[in-house]
C-alpha positions in Angstrom: 7.8 -5.7 11.5 5.0 -3.3 11.0 6.3 -2.4 7.5 6.3 -6.1 6.4 2.9 -6.7 7.9 1.5 -3.6 6.1 2.9 -4.9 2.8 1.4 -8.3 3.2 -2.0 -6.9 4.2 -1.9 -4.5 1.2 -1.2 -7.5 -1.1 -4.1 -9.3 0.4 -6.4 -6.3 -0.1 -5.4 -6.0 -3.7 -6.0 -9.7 -4.3 -9.4 -9.4 -2.6 -10.5 -6.4 -4.6 -9.1 -7.6 -8.0 -9.4 -11.4 -8.0 -8.9 -11.7 -11.7 -5.4 -10.1 -11.5 -2.2 -11.6 -10.3 -0.2 -9.7 -7.6 3.1 -10.7 -6.0 5.8 -9.4 -3.9 8.4 -9.9 -6.6 10.3 -6.8 -7.8 8.5 -5.0 -10.6 9.4 -6.1 -14.1 11.0 -3.7 -16.6 8.2 -3.8 -19.2 5.0 -4.7 -17.1 2.9 -2.2 -15.2 3.6 -2.3 -11.4 2.1 -1.1 -8.2 4.2 -0.5 -5.2 3.5 0.3 -1.6 6.0 2.7 -0.1 6.2 2.6 3.6 7.4 6.0 4.8 7.2 5.4 8.5 6.3 2.3 10.5 6.5 1.8 14.2 4.5 1.6 17.4 3.7 5.3 17.1 2.1 5.0 13.7 2.3 4.2 10.0 2.4 6.3 6.8 2.3 5.0 3.3 1.8 5.9 -0.3 1.2 3.9 -3.5 3.2 4.2 -6.7 1.7 3.1 -9.9 4.0 2.6 -12.9 2.0 2.1 -16.1 3.1 0.7 -19.4 4.6 4.0 -20.3 7.1 3.5 -17.4 6.1 6.8 -15.8 5.5 6.5 -12.0 2.5 8.2 -10.4 2.6 8.6 -6.7 -0.3 9.0 -4.4 -0.4 11.4 -1.5 1.1 10.1 1.7 -1.5 8.9 4.1 -0.8 8.1 7.7 -2.0 7.5 11.1 -0.2 8.3 14.3 -0.9 7.5 17.9 0.6 8.9 21.0 -1.3 7.4 24.0 -1.5 3.8 22.8 -0.1 1.3 20.4 -1.3 1.2 16.9 -3.9 -1.5 16.5 -4.2 -3.9 13.5 -7.6 -2.3 12.7 -6.0 1.1 12.5 -3.5 -0.3 9.9 -6.3 -2.0 8.0 -8.3 1.2 7.9 -5.3 3.2 6.6 -4.6 0.7 3.8 -8.3 0.7 2.8 -8.3 4.5 2.8 -5.2 4.5 0.6 -6.9 2.2 -2.0 -10.2 4.1 -2.0 -8.5 7.5 -2.3 -6.3 6.4 -5.2 -8.3 4.4 -7.8 -6.2 2.2 -10.0 -6.3 2.2 -13.8 -7.3 -1.5 -14.1 
């Protein structure tokens, strides 16, 4: 599905940008910081997402929702990639 593909691509981008850190698709731990990708909408007409960072103080900080929608064609893989890269560049992480 588009949501699953977006999550896997987001994980790959995080690993690429921060090779010294470990990222996984495991549920966040109770005491460790975590980063989540929340998929708001996902389908042939578009994708919208936001990131949620939970620091050591356990207070979540959500990014703005970013999205791309298409009406006259299917959403391409490059559109998804560009959206996820835009999400990461618009929301610098504290590590």
